[in-house]
C-alpha positions in Angstrom: 106.1 85.0 94.0 107.8 85.9 97.3 111.0 86.9 95.4 109.0 89.2 93.1 107.4 90.9 96.1 110.8 91.3 97.8 112.3 92.8 94.7 109.4 95.3 94.3 109.7 96.2 98.0 113.4 96.9 97.6 112.7 99.1 94.6 110.1 101.0 96.6 112.6 101.5 99.5 115.1 102.9 97.0 112.3 105.1 95.6 111.6 106.4 99.1 115.3 107.3 99.4 115.3 109.1 96.0 112.2 111.0 97.0 113.6 112.1 100.3 116.6 113.6 98.5 114.4 115.7 96.3 112.0 116.6 99.0 114.8 117.8 101.3 116.5 119.7 98.4 113.4 121.6 97.3 111.3 121.7 100.6 108.0 121.1 98.9 104.8 121.9 100.7 101.0 122.2 100.1 101.4 124.9 97.4 103.8 122.6 95.5 103.1 119.9 92.9 105.1 116.9 91.8 104.8 115.6 88.2 106.3 112.3 87.4 106.9 111.4 83.8 108.0 107.7 83.9 107.8 107.0 80.1 109.7 108.5 77.2 106.6 109.3 75.2 107.6 112.6 73.7 104.1 113.7 72.6 102.6 112.8 76.0 105.3 114.6 78.0 105.4 117.7 75.8 101.6 118.0 76.0 101.8 117.6 79.8 104.4 120.4 79.9 102.3 122.6 77.6 99.3 122.2 79.9 101.2 122.5 83.2 101.0 126.3 83.7 97.3 126.3 83.2 96.9 123.4 85.7 99.1 125.1 88.2 97.2 128.4 88.0 93.8 126.6 88.3 94.9 124.7 91.4 97.0 127.6 92.9 100.3 125.7 92.8 103.3 128.0 93.1 106.0 125.4 92.6 106.3 122.2 90.7 109.0 119.5 90.6 108.9 117.5 87.4 110.7 114.2 87.6 111.4 112.8 84.1 113.9 110.8 82.1 114.6 113.7 79.8 114.8 117.5 80.3 111.5 119.0 79.1 111.5 122.4 80.9 114.4 124.8 80.7 112.7 127.9 82.1 109.2 128.9 83.0 107.3 132.2 83.2 104.2 133.5 84.8 105.5 133.6 88.4 105.5 129.8 88.7 108.7 128.0 89.8 109.1 124.8 87.9 112.1 122.6 88.3 112.8 119.6 86.0 115.1 116.9 87.4 116.2 114.1 85.2 116.2 110.6 86.6 117.9 107.5 85.3 115.7 104.5 84.2 116.5 102.7 87.5 115.6 105.8 89.6 112.4 106.3 87.8 111.4 102.6 88.2 112.1 102.9 91.9 110.0 106.2 92.3 107.1 104.6 90.5 107.4 101.4 92.7 107.3 103.7 95.8 104.2 105.5 94.5 102.5 102.1 93.9 103.1 101.3 97.5 102.3 104.8 99.0 101.1 108.1 97.7 104.1 109.9 99.2 103.1 113.5 98.4 99.7 115.0 98.5 99.8 116.8 95.1 101.3 114.3 92.7 100.5 113.5 89.1 101.9 110.6 87.1 101.9 111.5 83.5 101.7 108.2 81.8 99.2 106.0 80.0 100.9 102.8 81.3 102.1 103.6 84.8 101.5 103.1 87.6 98.6 100.8 86.9 97.9 100.9 83.1 95.0 102.4 81.2 96.5 103.3 77.9 93.6 101.8 76.0 91.5 104.9 76.5 93.3 107.1 74.1 91.6 107.2 70.7 88.3 105.8 72.0 85.2 107.9 72.2 87.2 110.8 70.6 89.6 111.1 73.6 92.8 112.7 72.4 96.0 112.8 74.3 95.4 116.5 75.0 92.0 115.8 76.5 93.3 112.8 78.5 95.9 115.0 80.2 93.7 118.0 80.7 90.6 116.1 81.9 91.9 112.9 83.5 95.4 113.6 84.8 95.2 117.3 85.5 92.0 117.3 87.5 
């Protein structure tokens, strides 16, 4: 048990270092948003990207940093600056471990039905689609 906690803490510390690099690189502030896509669920991630401009407009975010394992955004329109950085599997695991320990940025959304704490069983129940889950549960 002690060894598992120690390993998770080390991952979280690495996640903090990774976060600091991106935070310093892009100088995010209150009008910025961080989207983390830890899974490689194409449908989930593409739906999240599709709904992102609407969410940013509704919440008055001018900038977004999307951290994912694959590039989903090549350019964005509508006056919003969206940057998509690709992380390795290890880097993504560390960022999520850091988030589990501390919400390191005020405006952060984890686009996943498994991470950081689970909850994937909701999709398909009570007519909840993936689109509705992202729009009504993640992008609130």
